[in-house]
C-alpha atoms as one frame of an Amber mdcrd trajectory, in Angstrom:
protein
 313.632 -56.680-144.351 315.051 -60.118-145.186 313.682 -63.338-143.827 317.024
 -64.044-142.122 316.908 -60.756-140.225 313.297 -61.377-139.273 314.265 -64.753
-137.790 317.089 -63.278-135.766 315.146 -60.320-134.413 311.820 -62.065-134.038
 310.127 -59.152-135.864 307.337 -59.786-138.299 305.159 -57.639-140.504 301.859
 -56.520-139.012 299.858 -58.190-141.756 300.505 -61.013-144.177 301.519 -60.234
-147.724 299.414 -61.306-150.691 302.522 -62.254-152.664 305.301 -64.663-151.875
 309.036 -63.975-152.230 309.035 -66.021-155.467 306.422 -63.691-156.975 303.408
 -65.987-156.803 300.080 -64.584-155.613 299.044 -66.025-152.267 295.321 -66.612
-151.770 293.884 -65.438-148.429 293.776 -67.814-145.476 290.951 -70.334-145.780
 291.060 -70.273-149.580 292.384 -73.149-151.679 296.059 -72.685-152.479 296.890
 -70.692-149.371 299.934 -72.116-147.572 300.299 -75.034-149.995 304.090 -74.684
-150.015 304.712 -73.106-146.609 302.186 -74.427-144.073 302.808 -77.381-141.789
 301.332 -79.178-138.804 303.896 -80.166-136.175 304.238 -81.172-132.541 304.578
 -78.148-130.309 308.027 -77.698-128.844 308.700 -77.320-125.128 309.544 -73.669
-124.379 313.258 -72.906-124.232 314.755 -72.840-120.751 312.612 -75.688-119.421
 314.257 -78.656-117.802 312.673 -81.145-120.184 313.643 -81.154-123.843 311.691
 -82.016-126.923 308.013 -81.680-127.652 304.701 -81.409-125.857 301.721 -83.623
-126.662 300.033 -80.746-128.492 300.133 -79.789-132.155 300.481 -76.403-133.910
 299.960 -74.993-137.396 302.807 -72.915-138.859 302.089 -70.895-142.051 304.876
 -69.011-143.819 302.341 -67.329-146.114 300.908 -65.646-142.997 304.357 -64.492
-141.875 305.152 -67.252-139.364 308.540 -68.970-139.162 309.082 -72.455-137.694
 312.295 -71.401-135.896 310.408 -68.859-133.753 309.023 -69.833-130.357 305.286
 -69.458-129.708 306.009 -66.494-127.412 307.901 -64.707-130.224 305.087 -64.598
-132.780 302.241 -62.099-133.117 298.933 -62.836-131.355 297.201 -63.591-134.670
 299.840 -66.237-135.400 299.519 -67.621-131.880 295.800 -68.105-132.540 296.608
 -69.988-135.754 299.343 -72.030-134.070 296.952 -73.337-131.438 297.863 -75.413
-129.508 295.610 -78.235-130.669 295.419 -81.012-128.079 294.860 -83.865-130.544
 296.220 -84.597-134.000 292.602 -84.711-135.242 292.022 -81.121-134.035 295.343
 -80.034-135.515 294.565 -81.585-138.887 291.110 -79.959-138.894 292.689 -76.503
-138.210 295.375 -77.132-140.876 292.798 -78.143-143.470 290.550 -75.199-142.645
 293.446 -72.742-142.906 294.417 -74.128-146.301 290.843 -74.109-147.572 290.670
 -77.896-147.744 287.887 -78.385-145.137 284.531 -79.579-146.439
């Protein structure tokens, strides 16, 4: 199933792949090199349909290597991706989770 179709339907594979679309081998989460091209830390968006627009004060980790897509809402991703996303109430907590997920934590 293509990434475009996954984004439209909100469907995701049950488990992350160990290889990326470009053929590179993806190390497991928490290992150096995992998510180095696809992971990001961002402000969490306000849920669609709310009166206010924009972002909350919380942060979330998005990792394409784990099967997450930044255009999906928190409610549209699998529970394991929701656990990774957070929310993290401070940027310090978000950065710590991001670094741990990428295997950069000491």
